[in-house]
C-alpha positions, 0 to 999 in steps of 0.5 A, a space after each residue: 505690515 499685518 496679515 490684514 494689510 497684506 490681504 488688502 494689498 493683494 486683493 487690490 492687485 486683482 491678479 489670478 490665483 495662479 500668479 507666482 509670488 516672488 520675494 526680495 532678498 533685501 529691501 534694496 531688491 538685490 536678488 529675488 526668489 520664489 516664495 515656497 512656504 508660509 509658516 506660523 511661528 512666534 517673532 521677537 523683534 531685536 530692532 525695528 528691522 530684524 528679530 528672531 523666529 521661534 517655533 511654536 511648541 505645537 510644531 516642536 512635537 512634530 519635529 524629528 528632534 523635539 529637544 532642539 527647541 527654544 521657547 519663545 520669550 514672553 514678549 514674542 508675538 504670533 507672526 506669519 513667516 514667508 520662506 524663499 526658495 533660495 
């Protein structure tokens, strides 16, 4: 799903802005958690259902330990990551 597709689906729901966002633990709906943050980072798919997250270099400079950083591979793409509360 792209960000544009997500926006379109959310707009179609016509919900008020104070509606809480909950994300599923897995595709089978085996637990749920409130969404706490959204971040921009780089993503490299390992398979069609899983991959790796890479912090952008711009964020690395703001981290407490800037040496704890792995550069994204050339085939990584920009992505939005949604983080659950738990």
